[in-house]
C-alpha atoms as one frame of an Amber mdcrd trajectory, in Angstrom:
protein
  11.279  11.848  12.952  13.067   8.682  12.283  15.672   9.518  15.043  12.805
   9.253  17.641  11.826   5.611  16.556  12.850   2.565  18.585  16.482   1.204
  18.347  16.974  -0.726  15.154  14.844   1.772  13.101  11.585   1.097  11.311
  10.777  -2.204   9.885   7.839  -4.445   8.723   6.593  -6.842  11.379   7.333
 -10.434  10.725   3.533 -11.221  10.713   2.992  -8.772   7.748   3.588 -10.681
   4.574   3.338  -7.749   2.451   3.235  -3.925   2.852   2.174  -1.468   0.145
   2.242   2.182   0.651   0.576   4.645  -1.882   1.218   8.402  -0.846   0.666
  11.805  -2.403   3.408  14.341  -2.268   0.912  16.888  -1.021  -0.902  14.827
   1.459   0.246  16.234   4.814  -0.233  12.844   6.453   2.410  11.411   4.148
   5.236  13.434   5.356   8.265  11.343   5.457   7.404   9.404   2.353   8.849
   7.630   0.338   9.525   5.085   3.204  11.580   2.580   1.283  14.624   4.708
   1.761  14.420   4.469   5.399  12.836   0.994   6.236  14.724  -2.311   6.158
  12.574  -4.605   3.912  10.751  -1.488   3.073   7.172  -1.508   1.642   6.407
  -1.694  -2.048   5.077   1.810  -2.723   4.019   4.210  -5.508   3.385   7.956
  -5.452   0.149   9.285  -6.818  -1.389  12.553  -7.720  -4.501  13.491  -5.814
  -6.272  16.841  -6.070  -5.083  19.425  -3.677  -8.446  19.726  -1.740  -8.627
  15.844  -1.519  -5.059  14.861  -1.128  -5.695  12.477   1.851  -9.169  11.296
   0.696  -9.349   7.399   0.473 -11.559   7.752  -2.527  -8.876   9.555  -4.357
  -6.200   6.969  -3.480  -8.333   4.168  -4.494  -9.252   5.809  -7.881  -5.617
   5.123  -8.956  -5.695   1.648 -10.712  -2.261   0.538  -9.217  -3.654   1.169
  -5.762  -6.996  -0.485  -6.335  -5.342  -3.552  -8.049  -2.751  -3.955  -5.225
  -5.483  -3.931  -2.588  -8.164  -5.779  -4.690  -6.126  -8.824  -5.861  -5.436
 -10.231  -2.424  -9.106  -9.626  -1.517 -10.423 -11.587  -4.619 -11.572 -15.154
  -4.260  -9.185 -17.662  -5.890  -9.820 -18.387  -9.501 -11.869 -21.814 -10.176
  -9.824 -24.639 -11.398 -12.925 -26.400 -12.552 -15.910 -24.779 -14.152 -19.206
 -24.676 -12.043 -21.100 -27.699 -12.701 -17.943 -29.560 -14.229 -16.456 -32.733
 -13.243 -15.650 -33.135  -9.411
């Protein structure tokens, strides 16, 4: 698969600040994972164990705390530096 990629091999696009890859060894779509061994500036990644009948199910991936946290933290609003109703 990697030999057919463009010259220079796979890499994270410059406009992508961070890349996280969660993969399940029995997920047929995750063939070729882990990616870190093959990508320059490879993604942060973690293997997870999803049930055989739901190996590619997004709900199964998101049920893993390390996956949910990695996605959720950047989507969370920034912490307030002043309590609501406090001094301006």
